[in-house]
Backbone of each chain as nested JSON, in Angstrom:
{
  "chains": [
    {"id": "A", "residues": [
      {"number": 1, "name": "MET", "atoms": {"N": [116.371, 90.86, 230.038], "CA": [114.969, 91.795, 230.434], "C": [113.905, 91.412, 231.146]}},
      {"number": 2, "name": "GLU", "atoms": {"N": [113.632, 89.88, 230.667], "CA": [112.169, 89.626, 231.085], "C": [112.414, 89.51, 232.181]}},
      {"number": 3, "name": "GLU", "atoms": {"N": [113.688, 89.065, 233.165], "CA": [112.974, 89.129, 234.615], "C": [112.963, 90.822, 235.268]}},
      {"number": 4, "name": "ASN", "atoms": {"N": [112.883, 91.418, 234.488], "CA": [112.292, 92.429, 235.013], "C": [111.022, 92.782, 234.878]}},
      {"number": 5, "name": "ILE", "atoms": {"N": [110.228, 92.271, 234.537], "CA": [108.617, 92.135, 234.451], "C": [108.08, 91.462, 235.452]}},
      {"number": 6, "name": "ILE", "atoms": {"N": [107.148, 92.177, 236.301], "CA": [106.659, 91.328, 237.414], "C": [104.605, 91.385, 237.175]}},
      {"number": 7, "name": "TYR", "atoms": {"N": [104.705, 90.916, 236.833], "CA": [103.239, 90.393, 236.442], "C": [102.183, 90.209, 237.506]}},
      {"number": 8, "name": "ILE", "atoms": {"N": [101.124, 91.379, 237.916], "CA": [100.381, 91.908, 238.614], "C": [99.083, 90.786, 238.898]}},
      {"number": 9, "name": "GLY", "atoms": {"N": [98.97, 89.964, 239.568], "CA": [97.405, 88.985, 239.781], "C": [96.91, 89.277, 240.914]}},
      {"number": 10, "name": "ASN", "atoms": {"N": [95.902, 88.288, 241.661], "CA": [95.435, 88.109, 242.261], "C": [95.821, 88.158, 243.805]}},
      {"number": 11, "name": "LYS", "atoms": {"N": [97.076, 88.121, 244.384], "CA": [97.937, 87.755, 245.717], "C": [97.477, 88.54, 246.416]}},
      {"number": 12, "name": "PRO", "atoms": {"N": [97.832, 88.928, 247.56], "CA": [98.217, 90.501, 248.354], "C": [98.74, 91.317, 247.812]}},
      {"number": 13, "name": "VAL", "atoms": {"N": [98.503, 92.516, 247.768], "CA": [99.564, 94.08, 247.404], "C": [100.814, 93.833, 247.631]}},
      {"number": 14, "name": "MET", "atoms": {"N": [101.519, 93.769, 249.131], "CA": [102.175, 93.717, 249.18], "C": [103.25, 92.837, 249.075]}},
      {"number": 15, "name": "ASN", "atoms": {"N": [103.344, 91.279, 248.867], "CA": [103.843, 90.195, 247.716], "C": [104.523, 90.897, 246.784]}},
      {"number": 16, "name": "TYR", "atoms": {"N": [103.522, 91.977, 245.924], "CA": [104.72, 92.964, 244.321], "C": [105.176, 93.07, 244.809]}},
      {"number": 17, "name": "VAL", "atoms": {"N": [104.532, 94.351, 246.157], "CA": [105.55, 95.583, 246.56], "C": [106.803, 94.522, 247.185]}},
      {"number": 18, "name": "LEU", "atoms": {"N": [106.857, 93.759, 247.478], "CA": [108.539, 92.616, 248.282], "C": [108.942, 92.562, 246.91]}},
      {"number": 19, "name": "ALA", "atoms": {"N": [108.105, 91.943, 245.645], "CA": [108.843, 91.922, 244.423], "C": [109.859, 92.925, 243.699]}},
      {"number": 20, "name": "VAL", "atoms": {"N": [108.816, 93.787, 243.734], "CA": [109.686, 94.952, 242.983], "C": [110.99, 95.897, 243.71]}},
      {"number": 21, "name": "VAL", "atoms": {"N": [110.893, 95.388, 245.364], "CA": [111.453, 96.11, 245.98], "C": [112.755, 95.359, 246.21]}},
      {"number": 22, "name": "THR", "atoms": {"N": [112.704, 94.166, 246.109], "CA": [114.333, 93.347, 246.122], "C": [114.641, 92.676, 244.26]}},
      {"number": 23, "name": "GLN", "atoms": {"N": [114.161, 93.587, 243.315], "CA": [114.471, 93.865, 242.475], "C": [115.157, 94.821, 241.792]}},
      {"number": 24, "name": "ILE", "atoms": {"N": [114.966, 96.269, 242.853], "CA": [115.472, 96.981, 243.045], "C": [116.439, 96.975, 243.89]}},
      {"number": 25, "name": "ASN", "atoms": {"N": [116.761, 96.302, 244.256], "CA": [117.98, 96.427, 245.421], "C": [118.959, 95.64, 244.817]}},
      {"number": 26, "name": "ASN", "atoms": {"N": [118.383, 94.919, 244.085], "CA": [119.479, 94.011, 243.16], "C": [120.439, 94.662, 241.989]}},
      {"number": 27, "name": "GLY", "atoms": {"N": [119.958, 95.499, 241.667], "CA": [120.371, 96.786, 241.226], "C": [120.032, 96.647, 239.946]}},
      {"number": 28, "name": "ASN", "atoms": {"N": [118.969, 96.174, 239.986], "CA": [117.849, 96.713, 238.489], "C": [117.496, 98.131, 238.599]}},
      {"number": 29, "name": "GLU", "atoms": {"N": [117.458, 98.785, 237.539], "CA": [117.087, 100.091, 237.679], "C": [116.164, 100.479, 237.361]}},
      {"number": 30, "name": "ASN", "atoms": {"N": [115.28, 99.57, 236.146], "CA": [114.024, 99.158, 235.409], "C": [113.412, 98.152, 236.304]}},
      {"number": 31, "name": "VAL", "atoms": {"N": [112.428, 98.208, 236.724], "CA": [110.921, 97.448, 236.611], "C": [109.71, 97.495, 236.145]}},
      {"number": 32, "name": "TYR", "atoms": {"N": [109.187, 96.61, 234.928], "CA": [108.259, 97.66, 234.672], "C": [107.048, 96.32, 235.334]}},
      {"number": 33, "name": "LEU", "atoms": {"N": [105.739, 96.682, 235.252], "CA": [104.531, 95.811, 236.12], "C": [103.439, 95.476, 234.63]}},
      {"number": 34, "name": "LYS", "atoms": {"N": [103.162, 94.977, 234.676], "CA": [101.925, 93.81, 233.919], "C": [100.857, 93.939, 234.667]}},
      {"number": 35, "name": "ALA", "atoms": {"N": [99.896, 94.006, 234.288], "CA": [98.078, 93.236, 234.785], "C": [97.374, 93.996, 233.542]}},
      {"number": 36, "name": "ARG", "atoms": {"N": [96.354, 93.302, 233.819], "CA": [95.212, 92.829, 233.05], "C": [94.098, 92.817, 234.005]}},
      {"number": 37, "name": "GLY", "atoms": {"N": [92.675, 93.473, 233.26], "CA": [91.391, 93.177, 233.799], "C": [91.423, 93.979, 235.498]}},
      {"number": 38, "name": "LYS", "atoms": {"N": [90.725, 92.935, 236.415], "CA": [90.432, 93.616, 237.695], "C": [91.778, 94.12, 237.975]}},
      {"number": 39, "name": "ALA", "atoms": {"N": [92.768, 93.603, 238.348], "CA": [94.267, 93.536, 238.621], "C": [94.925, 94.727, 238.314]}},
      {"number": 40, "name": "ILE", "atoms": {"N": [94.293, 95.504, 237.091], "CA": [94.995, 96.571, 236.785], "C": [95.204, 98.087, 238.394]}},
      {"number": 41, "name": "SER", "atoms": {"N": [94.302, 97.966, 238.788], "CA": [93.835, 98.996, 240.191], "C": [95.503, 98.317, 241.408]}},
      {"number": 42, "name": "ARG", "atoms": {"N": [95.193, 97.113, 241.09], "CA": [96.323, 96.766, 242.105], "C": [97.559, 97.202, 241.364]}},
      {"number": 43, "name": "ALA", "atoms": {"N": [98.14, 97.044, 240.227], "CA": [98.856, 97.368, 240.241], "C": [99.413, 98.9, 240.62]}},
      {"number": 44, "name": "VAL", "atoms": {"N": [98.531, 99.543, 240.056], "CA": [98.858, 101.318, 240.604], "C": [98.745, 101.269, 242.035]}},
      {"number": 45, "name": "ASP", "atoms": {"N": [98.444, 100.6, 242.424], "CA": [99.062, 100.101, 244.127], "C": [99.912, 100.031, 244.773]}},
      {"number": 46, "name": "VAL", "atoms": {"N": [100.27, 98.9, 243.483], "CA": [102.085, 98.83, 244.183], "C": [102.704, 100.094, 243.791]}},
      {"number": 47, "name": "ALA", "atoms": {"N": [102.51, 100.203, 242.457], "CA": [103.457, 101.416, 242.142], "C": [103.963, 102.289, 242.624]}},
      {"number": 48, "name": "GLU", "atoms": {"N": [102.111, 102.982, 243.477], "CA": [102.359, 103.937, 244.857], "C": [102.822, 103.709, 246.321]}},
      {"number": 49, "name": "ILE", "atoms": {"N": [102.729, 102.237, 246.689], "CA": [102.937, 102.039, 247.593], "C": [104.691, 101.948, 247.976]}},
      {"number": 50, "name": "VAL", "atoms": {"N": [105.161, 101.467, 246.68], "CA": [106.856, 101.27, 246.383], "C": [107.64, 102.592, 246.701]}},
      {"number": 51, "name": "ARG", "atoms": {"N": [106.87, 103.863, 245.629], "CA": [107.665, 104.59, 245.702], "C": [106.872, 106.202, 246.757]}},
      {"number": 52, "name": "ASN", "atoms": {"N": [106.232, 105.507, 247.577], "CA": [105.767, 106.472, 248.8], "C": [106.294, 106.13, 249.88]}},
      {"number": 53, "name": "ARG", "atoms": {"N": [106.548, 104.66, 249.945], "CA": [106.502, 103.968, 251.653], "C": [108.307, 103.45, 251.454]}},
      {"number": 54, "name": "PHE", "atoms": {"N": [108.741, 103.123, 250.399], "CA": [110.381, 102.139, 250.274], "C": [110.946, 102.837, 249.702]}},
      {"number": 55, "name": "ILE", "atoms": {"N": [110.673, 102.583, 247.719], "CA": [111.683, 104.217, 247.624], "C": [111.382, 105.472, 246.799]}},
      {"number": 56, "name": "PRO", "atoms": {"N": [112.239, 106.071, 247.307], "CA": [111.505, 107.783, 247.014], "C": [111.95, 108.03, 246.033]}},
      {"number": 57, "name": "GLU", "atoms": {"N": [113.462, 107.517, 245.281], "CA": [113.717, 107.624, 244.206], "C": [113.672, 107.06, 243.04]}},
      {"number": 58, "name": "CYS", "atoms": {"N": [112.541, 106.073, 243.122], "CA": [111.738, 105.87, 242.142], "C": [110.28, 106.129, 241.669]}},
      {"number": 59, "name": "GLU", "atoms": {"N": [110.886, 106.312, 240.18], "CA": [109.755, 107.296, 239.821], "C": [108.772, 106.466, 238.913]}},
      {"number": 60, "name": "ILE", "atoms": {"N": [107.514, 106.532, 238.044], "CA": [106.996, 106.071, 237.439], "C": [107.147, 106.658, 236.324]}},
      {"number": 61, "name": "ASP", "atoms": {"N": [107.765, 105.979, 235.148], "CA": [108.66, 107.421, 233.839], "C": [107.208, 106.798, 232.329]}},
      {"number": 62, "name": "GLU", "atoms": {"N": [106.821, 105.308, 232.883], "CA": [105.355, 106.135, 231.593], "C": [104.723, 105.023, 232.273]}},
      {"number": 63, "name": "ILE", "atoms": {"N": [103.046, 105.097, 231.273], "CA": [102.245, 104.342, 232.153], "C": [101.426, 104.127, 230.555]}},
      {"number": 64, "name": "LYS", "atoms": {"N": [101.432, 102.407, 229.926], "CA": [100.621, 102.511, 228.925], "C": [99.33, 101.555, 229.227]}},
      {"number": 65, "name": "THR", "atoms": {"N": [98.487, 101.354, 227.877], "CA": [97.293, 101.08, 228.221], "C": [97.609, 99.698, 226.87]}},
      {"number": 66, "name": "ASN", "atoms": {"N": [96.7, 99.429, 226.702], "CA": [95.74, 98.378, 225.736], "C": [94.983, 97.41, 225.986]}},
      {"number": 67, "name": "THR", "atoms": {"N": [95.156, 96.448, 224.859], "CA": [93.23, 95.629, 224.742], "C": [94.1, 94.083, 224.523]}},
      {"number": 68, "name": "GLU", "atoms": {"N": [93.341, 93.219, 225.227], "CA": [93.728, 91.333, 224.506], "C": [92.53, 91.362, 224.914]}},
      {"number": 69, "name": "GLU", "atoms": {"N": [92.696, 90.543, 222.749], "CA": [91.701, 89.548, 223.001], "C": [91.879, 88.184, 223.542]}},
      {"number": 70, "name": "ILE", "atoms": {"N": [90.883, 87.937, 224.363], "CA": [90.993, 86.289, 224.924], "C": [89.992, 85.23, 224.361]}},
      {"number": 71, "name": "LYS", "atoms": {"N": [90.855, 83.966, 224.015], "CA": [89.684, 83.14, 223.622], "C": [89.292, 82.296, 224.201]}},
      {"number": 72, "name": "ASN", "atoms": {"N": [87.672, 81.773, 225.007], "CA": [87.281, 81.015, 225.548], "C": [87.521, 79.489, 224.971]}},
      {"number": 73, "name": "ASN", "atoms": {"N": [86.968, 79.005, 225.8], "CA": [86.998, 77.549, 225.325], "C": [85.84, 77.636, 224.111]}},
      {"number": 74, "name": "ASP", "atoms": {"N": [84.631, 77.962, 224.171], "CA": [83.949, 77.998, 222.608], "C": [84.231, 78.825, 221.761]}},
      {"number": 75, "name": "GLY", "atoms": {"N": [85.344, 79.202, 221.75], "CA": [85.852, 79.796, 220.765], "C": [85.626, 81.477, 220.75]}},
      {"number": 76, "name": "MET", "atoms": {"N": [84.498, 81.92, 221.723], "CA": [84.117, 83.161, 221.753], "C": [85.092, 84.147, 222.349]}},
      {"number": 77, "name": "THR", "atoms": {"N": [85.628, 85.091, 221.741], "CA": [86.417, 86.049, 222.433], "C": [86.023, 87.192, 222.847]}},
      {"number": 78, "name": "THR", "atoms": {"N": [86.714, 87.677, 224.295], "CA": [86.297, 88.961, 225.157], "C": [87.814, 89.444, 225.326]}},
      {"number": 79, "name": "ASN", "atoms": {"N": [87.443, 90.97, 225.038], "CA": [88.528, 92.021, 225.491], "C": [88.615, 92.248, 226.681]}},
      {"number": 80, "name": "VAL", "atoms": {"N": [89.727, 92.3, 227.284], "CA": [90.791, 93.333, 228.124], "C": [91.256, 93.923, 228.276]}},
      {"number": 81, "name": "SER", "atoms": {"N": [90.904, 94.819, 229.406], "CA": [92.056, 96.131, 229.337], "C": [93.402, 95.678, 230.286]}},
      {"number": 82, "name": "THR", "atoms": {"N": [94.613, 96.281, 229.461], "CA": [96.086, 95.955, 230.076], "C": [96.261, 97.041, 230.515]}},
      {"number": 83, "name": "ILE", "atoms": {"N": [97.092, 96.893, 231.26], "CA": [98.7, 98.089, 231.918], "C": [99.853, 97.815, 232.174]}},
      {"number": 84, "name": "GLU", "atoms": {"N": [100.695, 98.759, 231.686], "CA": [102.121, 98.275, 232.008], "C": [102.327, 99.661, 232.743]}},
      {"number": 85, "name": "ILE", "atoms": {"N": [103.262, 99.598, 233.696], "CA": [103.688, 101.088, 234.686], "C": [104.832, 100.351, 234.341]}},
      {"number": 86, "name": "TYR", "atoms": {"N": [105.373, 101.213, 233.876], "CA": [107.557, 101.612, 233.957], "C": [107.799, 102.304, 234.794]}},
      {"number": 87, "name": "LEU", "atoms": {"N": [108.491, 101.485, 235.703], "CA": [109.162, 102.299, 237.561], "C": [110.632, 102.509, 236.83]}},
      {"number": 88, "name": "LYS", "atoms": {"N": [111.307, 103.487, 237.5], "CA": [112.435, 103.512, 237.318], "C": [113.547, 104.118, 238.287]}},
      {"number": 89, "name": "LYS", "atoms": {"N": [114.535, 103.305, 239.192], "CA": [115.386, 104.528, 239.777], "C": [116.044, 105.612, 239.579]}},
      {"number": 90, "name": "GLU", "atoms": {"N": [115.757, 106.695, 239.692], "CA": [116.659, 107.741, 239.169], "C": [118.0, 107.458, 240.005]}}
    ]},
    {"id": "B", "residues": [
      {"number": 1, "name": "MET", "atoms": {"N": [86.973, 124.377, 231.999], "CA": [88.238, 122.948, 231.695], "C": [87.669, 121.83, 232.742]}},
      {"number": 2, "name": "GLU", "atoms": {"N": [86.504, 122.646, 233.815], "CA": [85.7, 121.552, 235.022], "C": [84.579, 120.635, 233.909]}},
      {"number": 3, "name": "GLU", "atoms": {"N": [84.302, 120.61, 233.294], "CA": [82.498, 120.298, 232.634], "C": [84.12, 119.374, 231.828]}},
      {"number": 4, "name": "ASN", "atoms": {"N": [85.142, 119.161, 231.71], "CA": [86.133, 118.172, 230.529], "C": [85.79, 117.189, 231.541]}},
      {"number": 5, "name": "ILE", "atoms": {"N": [85.751, 116.726, 232.769], "CA": [86.743, 115.743, 233.276], "C": [85.706, 114.828, 233.853]}},
      {"number": 6, "name": "ILE", "atoms": {"N": [85.574, 113.954, 233.643], "CA": [84.583, 112.961, 233.651], "C": [85.263, 111.752, 234.756]}},
      {"number": 7, "name": "TYR", "atoms": {"N": [84.295, 111.527, 236.257], "CA": [85.067, 110.785, 237.413], "C": [83.974, 109.297, 237.077]}},
      {"number": 8, "name": "ILE", "atoms": {"N": [85.024, 108.03, 237.098], "CA": [84.336, 106.744, 237.03], "C": [84.164, 106.3, 238.033]}},
      {"number": 9, "name": "GLY", "atoms": {"N": [82.877, 105.755, 238.346], "CA": [82.909, 105.28, 239.651], "C": [82.548, 103.736, 239.36]}},
      {"number": 10, "name": "ASN", "atoms": {"N": [80.849, 103.357, 239.834], "CA": [80.919, 101.668, 239.638], "C": [79.406, 101.771, 238.82]}},
      {"number": 11, "name": "LYS", "atoms": {"N": [79.679, 102.584, 238.034], "CA": [78.025, 102.604, 237.334], "C": [78.319, 101.017, 235.747]}},
      {"number": 12, "name": "PRO", "atoms": {"N": [77.775, 100.736, 235.488], "CA": [78.174, 100.248, 234.246], "C": [79.26, 100.788, 232.873]}},
      {"number": 13, "name": "VAL", "atoms": {"N": [80.327, 100.158, 232.463], "CA": [81.525, 101.124, 232.47], "C": [80.959, 101.972, 230.66]}},
      {"number": 14, "name": "MET", "atoms": {"N": [80.003, 101.361, 229.916], "CA": [79.182, 101.672, 229.047], "C": [78.716, 103.38, 228.636]}},
      {"number": 15, "name": "ASN", "atoms": {"N": [78.161, 103.83, 230.559], "CA": [77.928, 104.719, 230.936], "C": [78.522, 105.659, 230.674]}},
      {"number": 16, "name": "TYR", "atoms": {"N": [79.737, 105.183, 230.946], "CA": [81.389, 106.443, 230.82], "C": [81.805, 106.629, 230.068]}},
      {"number": 17, "name": "VAL", "atoms": {"N": [81.234, 105.457, 229.076], "CA": [81.71, 105.35, 227.32], "C": [80.642, 106.903, 226.468]}},
      {"number": 18, "name": "LEU", "atoms": {"N": [80.335, 106.694, 227.376], "CA": [79.077, 107.198, 226.372], "C": [78.995, 108.455, 226.712]}},
      {"number": 19, "name": "ALA", "atoms": {"N": [79.583, 108.759, 227.457], "CA": [79.667, 110.359, 228.356], "C": [80.89, 110.886, 227.721]}},
      {"number": 20, "name": "VAL", "atoms": {"N": [81.985, 110.073, 227.362], "CA": [83.092, 110.571, 227.268], "C": [83.114, 110.857, 225.507]}},
      {"number": 21, "name": "VAL", "atoms": {"N": [82.015, 110.048, 224.905], "CA": [81.788, 110.423, 223.554], "C": [80.833, 111.719, 223.205]}},
      {"number": 22, "name": "THR", "atoms": {"N": [80.042, 112.095, 223.601], "CA": [78.849, 112.814, 223.82], "C": [79.922, 113.885, 224.416]}},
      {"number": 23, "name": "GLN", "atoms": {"N": [81.44, 114.098, 224.876], "CA": [81.946, 115.098, 225.425], "C": [82.475, 115.337, 224.201]}},
      {"number": 24, "name": "ILE", "atoms": {"N": [83.405, 114.822, 223.282], "CA": [84.113, 114.836, 222.752], "C": [83.292, 114.856, 221.336]}},
      {"number": 25, "name": "ASN", "atoms": {"N": [82.102, 114.889, 220.66], "CA": [81.649, 114.756, 219.883], "C": [80.668, 116.578, 219.801]}},
      {"number": 26, "name": "ASN", "atoms": {"N": [80.594, 116.845, 221.785], "CA": [80.379, 118.21, 221.617], "C": [81.28, 119.155, 220.993]}},
      {"number": 27, "name": "GLY", "atoms": {"N": [82.717, 118.859, 220.664], "CA": [84.077, 119.861, 220.279], "C": [84.82, 119.562, 221.557]}},
      {"number": 28, "name": "ASN", "atoms": {"N": [85.173, 119.516, 222.798], "CA": [85.94, 118.906, 223.2], "C": [87.122, 117.973, 222.572]}},
      {"number": 29, "name": "GLU", "atoms": {"N": [88.233, 118.797, 222.419], "CA": [89.278, 117.973, 222.258], "C": [89.707, 117.105, 223.585]}},
      {"number": 30, "name": "ASN", "atoms": {"N": [89.886, 117.625, 224.543], "CA": [90.305, 117.371, 224.877], "C": [89.331, 116.239, 226.597]}},
      {"number": 31, "name": "VAL", "atoms": {"N": [89.655, 115.188, 226.974], "CA": [88.39, 114.847, 228.707], "C": [89.547, 114.269, 228.656]}},
      {"number": 32, "name": "TYR", "atoms": {"N": [89.272, 114.604, 230.277], "CA": [90.153, 113.713, 230.835], "C": [89.301, 112.818, 232.423]}},
      {"number": 33, "name": "LEU", "atoms": {"N": [89.454, 111.778, 232.026], "CA": [88.909, 110.488, 233.272], "C": [89.483, 110.628, 234.488]}},
      {"number": 34, "name": "LYS", "atoms": {"N": [89.2, 110.754, 236.014], "CA": [88.985, 110.54, 237.433], "C": [88.761, 109.388, 237.692]}},
      {"number": 35, "name": "ALA", "atoms": {"N": [89.439, 108.869, 238.35], "CA": [89.012, 107.533, 239.236], "C": [90.231, 107.535, 240.24]}},
      {"number": 36, "name": "ARG", "atoms": {"N": [89.204, 106.41, 241.477], "CA": [90.194, 106.238, 242.246], "C": [90.039, 104.534, 242.884]}},
      {"number": 37, "name": "GLY", "atoms": {"N": [90.991, 104.122, 243.573], "CA": [90.482, 102.219, 244.254], "C": [90.048, 101.551, 243.107]}},
      {"number": 38, "name": "LYS", "atoms": {"N": [89.043, 100.892, 243.299], "CA": [88.867, 99.511, 242.584], "C": [88.181, 99.918, 241.138]}},
      {"number": 39, "name": "ALA", "atoms": {"N": [87.646, 101.618, 241.124], "CA": [87.458, 102.09, 239.668], "C": [88.772, 102.402, 238.64]}},
      {"number": 40, "name": "ILE", "atoms": {"N": [89.625, 102.55, 239.218], "CA": [91.071, 101.916, 238.074], "C": [90.645, 101.324, 237.086]}},
      {"number": 41, "name": "SER", "atoms": {"N": [90.66, 100.759, 237.549], "CA": [90.455, 99.458, 235.694], "C": [89.802, 99.759, 235.211]}},
      {"number": 42, "name": "ARG", "atoms": {"N": [88.257, 100.315, 235.971], "CA": [86.859, 101.133, 234.677], "C": [86.954, 102.087, 234.044]}},
      {"number": 43, "name": "ALA", "atoms": {"N": [88.365, 102.842, 234.448], "CA": [88.883, 103.748, 233.841], "C": [89.385, 103.898, 232.923]}},
      {"number": 44, "name": "VAL", "atoms": {"N": [90.342, 102.619, 232.482], "CA": [91.112, 102.372, 231.503], "C": [90.388, 101.166, 230.81]}},
      {"number": 45, "name": "ASP", "atoms": {"N": [89.548, 100.673, 231.196], "CA": [87.942, 99.846, 229.988], "C": [87.601, 101.064, 229.538]}},
      {"number": 46, "name": "VAL", "atoms": {"N": [87.261, 101.885, 229.829], "CA": [86.732, 103.518, 229.508], "C": [87.308, 103.973, 228.192]}},
      {"number": 47, "name": "ALA", "atoms": {"N": [88.862, 104.401, 228.298], "CA": [89.442, 105.0, 227.749], "C": [89.562, 103.557, 226.785]}},
      {"number": 48, "name": "GLU", "atoms": {"N": [89.844, 102.733, 226.77], "CA": [90.172, 101.51, 225.447], "C": [89.258, 101.868, 224.929]}},
      {"number": 49, "name": "ILE", "atoms": {"N": [88.048, 101.325, 225.199], "CA": [86.322, 100.935, 224.434], "C": [86.3, 102.291, 223.818]}},
      {"number": 50, "name": "VAL", "atoms": {"N": [86.703, 103.618, 224.191], "CA": [86.419, 105.008, 223.38], "C": [87.542, 105.272, 222.568]}},
      {"number": 51, "name": "ARG", "atoms": {"N": [88.67, 104.548, 221.985], "CA": [89.206, 104.74, 221.273], "C": [88.894, 103.622, 220.259]}},
      {"number": 52, "name": "ASN", "atoms": {"N": [88.872, 102.781, 220.624], "CA": [89.255, 101.225, 219.583], "C": [87.811, 100.961, 219.298]}},
      {"number": 53, "name": "ARG", "atoms": {"N": [86.209, 101.459, 220.14], "CA": [84.861, 100.934, 219.349], "C": [84.332, 102.387, 218.522]}},
      {"number": 54, "name": "PHE", "atoms": {"N": [84.864, 103.736, 219.113], "CA": [84.276, 104.726, 219.178], "C": [84.824, 105.921, 218.175]}},
      {"number": 55, "name": "ILE", "atoms": {"N": [85.613, 106.413, 218.769], "CA": [86.817, 107.475, 218.402], "C": [87.815, 107.138, 217.761]}},
      {"number": 56, "name": "PRO", "atoms": {"N": [88.295, 106.72, 216.859], "CA": [89.136, 106.273, 216.593], "C": [90.859, 107.332, 216.69]}},
      {"number": 57, "name": "GLU", "atoms": {"N": [90.285, 108.707, 216.756], "CA": [91.709, 109.43, 216.386], "C": [91.854, 109.882, 218.248]}},
      {"number": 58, "name": "CYS", "atoms": {"N": [90.958, 109.076, 218.633], "CA": [91.094, 109.835, 219.708], "C": [92.437, 109.18, 220.809]}},
      {"number": 59, "name": "GLU", "atoms": {"N": [93.278, 109.563, 221.234], "CA": [94.296, 109.07, 222.239], "C": [94.822, 109.313, 223.5]}},
      {"number": 60, "name": "ILE", "atoms": {"N": [95.572, 108.356, 224.542], "CA": [95.574, 109.035, 225.31], "C": [96.858, 109.497, 225.478]}},
      {"number": 61, "name": "ASP", "atoms": {"N": [96.899, 110.644, 226.275], "CA": [98.279, 112.007, 225.51], "C": [98.817, 111.133, 227.263]}},
      {"number": 62, "name": "GLU", "atoms": {"N": [98.188, 111.227, 228.862], "CA": [99.081, 110.746, 229.79], "C": [97.901, 110.466, 230.762]}},
      {"number": 63, "name": "ILE", "atoms": {"N": [99.016, 109.747, 231.038], "CA": [98.399, 108.367, 232.142], "C": [99.031, 109.217, 233.449]}},
      {"number": 64, "name": "LYS", "atoms": {"N": [98.82, 109.424, 234.805], "CA": [98.985, 109.579, 235.772], "C": [98.534, 109.021, 237.15]}},
      {"number": 65, "name": "THR", "atoms": {"N": [99.223, 109.099, 237.785], "CA": [98.79, 107.86, 239.291], "C": [98.576, 108.89, 240.288]}},
      {"number": 66, "name": "ASN", "atoms": {"N": [98.63, 108.63, 241.477], "CA": [98.595, 108.995, 242.738], "C": [98.029, 108.847, 243.723]}},
      {"number": 67, "name": "THR", "atoms": {"N": [98.383, 109.429, 245.187], "CA": [97.653, 108.115, 246.128], "C": [96.581, 109.933, 246.778]}},
      {"number": 68, "name": "GLU", "atoms": {"N": [95.983, 109.24, 247.667], "CA": [95.455, 110.768, 248.261], "C": [94.585, 109.656, 249.74]}},
      {"number": 69, "name": "GLU", "atoms": {"N": [95.216, 110.778, 250.595], "CA": [94.213, 109.895, 252.396], "C": [93.26, 110.043, 252.13]}},
      {"number": 70, "name": "ILE", "atoms": {"N": [92.236, 109.704, 253.035], "CA": [90.904, 109.297, 252.946], "C": [90.873, 109.473, 254.404]}},
      {"number": 71, "name": "LYS", "atoms": {"N": [89.961, 110.31, 255.263], "CA": [89.726, 110.325, 257.117], "C": [88.548, 109.661, 257.201]}},
      {"number": 72, "name": "ASN", "atoms": {"N": [88.431, 108.53, 258.382], "CA": [87.217, 107.818, 258.237], "C": [86.211, 108.8, 260.029]}},
      {"number": 73, "name": "ASN", "atoms": {"N": [85.047, 107.883, 259.875], "CA": [84.566, 108.43, 261.026], "C": [85.47, 108.412, 261.803]}},
      {"number": 74, "name": "ASP", "atoms": {"N": [86.103, 107.816, 261.807], "CA": [86.937, 107.353, 263.577], "C": [88.009, 108.041, 263.431]}},
      {"number": 75, "name": "GLY", "atoms": {"N": [88.474, 108.942, 262.644], "CA": [89.495, 109.805, 262.404], "C": [91.183, 108.867, 261.712]}},
      {"number": 76, "name": "MET", "atoms": {"N": [90.476, 107.806, 261.532], "CA": [91.822, 107.035, 261.006], "C": [91.576, 107.456, 259.114]}},
      {"number": 77, "name": "THR", "atoms": {"N": [92.929, 107.435, 258.811], "CA": [93.656, 107.883, 257.282], "C": [93.476, 106.24, 256.957]}},
      {"number": 78, "name": "THR", "atoms": {"N": [92.943, 106.449, 255.831], "CA": [93.298, 105.124, 254.381], "C": [94.068, 106.124, 253.486]}},
      {"number": 79, "name": "ASN", "atoms": {"N": [94.849, 105.299, 252.829], "CA": [95.828, 105.219, 251.626], "C": [94.926, 104.888, 250.198]}},
      {"number": 80, "name": "VAL", "atoms": {"N": [94.513, 105.403, 248.828], "CA": [93.634, 105.478, 248.242], "C": [94.089, 105.532, 246.996]}},
      {"number": 81, "name": "SER", "atoms": {"N": [94.928, 104.725, 245.83], "CA": [95.249, 105.077, 244.596], "C": [94.228, 105.522, 244.028]}},
      {"number": 82, "name": "THR", "atoms": {"N": [94.748, 107.046, 243.166], "CA": [94.229, 107.776, 242.166], "C": [94.363, 107.535, 240.785]}},
      {"number": 83, "name": "ILE", "atoms": {"N": [93.784, 107.634, 239.15], "CA": [94.401, 107.565, 238.527], "C": [93.707, 108.829, 237.509]}},
      {"number": 84, "name": "GLU", "atoms": {"N": [94.319, 109.616, 236.79], "CA": [93.862, 110.613, 235.931], "C": [94.519, 110.253, 234.579]}},
      {"number": 85, "name": "ILE", "atoms": {"N": [93.441, 109.707, 233.438], "CA": [93.894, 109.804, 232.171], "C": [93.161, 110.731, 230.905]}},
      {"number": 86, "name": "TYR", "atoms": {"N": [94.275, 111.079, 230.347], "CA": [93.924, 112.196, 229.137], "C": [93.759, 111.897, 228.313]}},
      {"number": 87, "name": "LEU", "atoms": {"N": [92.609, 111.996, 227.612], "CA": [92.509, 111.659, 226.093], "C": [92.482, 113.18, 225.661]}},
      {"number": 88, "name": "LYS", "atoms": {"N": [92.807, 112.668, 224.413], "CA": [93.158, 114.015, 223.653], "C": [92.858, 113.171, 221.86]}},
      {"number": 89, "name": "LYS", "atoms": {"N": [92.236, 114.267, 221.658], "CA": [91.857, 113.879, 219.995], "C": [92.366, 114.6, 219.075]}},
      {"number": 90, "name": "GLU", "atoms": {"N": [92.849, 114.294, 218.337], "CA": [93.79, 114.799, 217.401], "C": [93.663, 115.534, 216.009]}}
    ]}
  ]
}
């Protein structure tokens, strides 16, 4: 299952789109996008571009959000929002 | 219904949190957050902060994404992702 997860970071959006399309073309019917903080908007872009431009049979099955605590070096904790987008090829 | 929609833009996140909390405290059991582009991450922050810090009975009922076409002044169109987050007080 681990290999179906694509972590969205700060690279150009098309890098992640290509990763998703490759996974689905390799026979994975489920791909999970994970992102946190400002990369959340990019994760939504990836999902929208995949289904609108590349794989029309691909649908967003579910979207979940959460909050993670991140510890800084000085022991302080900061909260950051996360998103998980479940893509499914029908 | 229109008054239940809160559009998330570029203001500080707590402005929108306050708007949501006010609506719910005024008796609205459903509040919808809408955002597009880079404000999408902020919309997720708003939802997470409302339910984690202010209104624990508030749950995310559904999250939808979409793509909108925006026309520039020169007639070109750009695609932008959108998100709708449905908050529900149980």
